[in-house]
C-alpha positions in Angstrom: 47.6 1.8 11.4 48.4 3.2 14.6 48.1 1.1 18.1 46.0 2.2 20.9 48.4 1.0 23.4 51.9 -0.6 23.4 53.1 -2.8 26.1 56.4 -3.4 27.7 58.0 -5.9 29.9 59.5 -3.6 32.1 58.7 0.3 33.1 62.2 0.8 31.3 60.7 -0.6 28.4 57.8 1.6 28.7 60.1 5.0 29.3 62.0 4.0 26.2 59.4 3.4 23.9 57.9 7.0 25.0 61.0 8.7 24.6 61.8 7.0 21.2 58.4 8.4 19.8 58.2 11.4 21.9 55.4 10.4 24.1 52.9 10.2 21.1 51.2 7.1 22.2 50.2 5.7 25.2 52.7 2.7 27.1 52.1 0.2 29.5 53.5 -2.4 31.8 52.4 -5.8 31.0 52.0 -7.2 34.5 52.4 -9.4 36.4 55.0 -11.4 34.9 55.1 -15.1 34.7 57.7 -16.0 37.6 57.7 -14.1 40.6 61.4 -13.7 41.0 61.1 -11.2 37.7 58.8 -9.1 39.5 61.0 -6.6 40.8 62.8 -6.5 37.6 59.6 -5.6 36.0 58.0 -2.8 38.4 61.8 -1.4 39.2 62.5 2.5 38.2 64.3 2.7 35.3 67.6 3.6 37.2 67.6 0.0 38.9 66.5 -2.0 36.4 69.2 -4.4 35.2 71.5 -3.6 31.9 70.6 -5.1 28.8 72.9 -6.5 26.9 71.8 -8.4 24.2 68.4 -7.7 21.4 67.6 -11.3 21.2 65.1 -13.1 18.1 65.0 -16.9 18.9 62.9 -18.5 15.4 63.5 -20.8 13.0 64.5 -18.7 9.4 62.0 -19.0 7.3 59.3 -16.8 5.5 56.4 -17.7 7.3 58.0 -17.0 10.6 59.4 -13.3 9.4 62.8 -13.3 10.6 63.7 -10.7 7.9 61.3 -8.2 10.4 64.2 -8.8 13.2 66.9 -7.4 10.7 65.0 -4.6 9.8 64.5 -3.4 13.4 68.1 -4.3 14.1 69.0 -1.9 11.1 66.4 0.9 12.0 67.8 0.9 15.6 71.6 0.3 14.9 72.3 3.7 16.2 70.5 3.4 19.3 72.0 -0.1 20.1 75.2 1.2 19.5 74.8 3.8 22.3 73.5 1.6 24.5 76.0 -1.2 24.1 73.4 -3.7 23.0 74.4 -6.7 20.5 71.8 -8.1 18.6 71.6 -11.8 18.4 69.6 -14.2 16.2 69.6 -17.9 16.8 67.3 -20.4 15.0 67.8 -23.5 12.7 67.6 -22.3 8.5 64.8 -24.0 6.8 65.5 -21.9 3.5 69.0 -21.5 3.0 68.4 -18.5 0.4 66.2 -16.8 2.9 68.2 -17.3 5.6 71.0 -15.6 3.7 68.9 -12.7 3.1 68.0 -12.3 7.1 71.7 -12.7 7.8 73.0 -10.0 4.9 70.4 -7.5 5.9 71.7 -7.9 9.7 75.3 -7.2 8.4 74.0 -4.0 7.0 73.4 -2.5 10.6 76.9 -3.4 11.5 76.2 -3.2 15.1 79.4 -3.7 17.0 79.8 -2.9 20.9 
């Protein structure tokens, strides 16, 4: 299945998504932000947007939360993350030790170090 439209939190997010997929889908900025002080970030041109340091996932490490999806995304984006100097950050309590170990092992496969 393919989405009709993808949403980004900022113009920079939309630009990166369109670049990643060679403009093969429509993307838009999800406005307005919930906080007024964030509005300038969401509407800033790409060049003035703040540098991102982390790709963050805060979720309980449980099967129903599908934390493994974050690990899979990090593995797929590893070259891009290294190029951009972005570090993946996973935080959350482990509800299932075996599943949490699987998620952590998958993240380590990405070997993203900046």
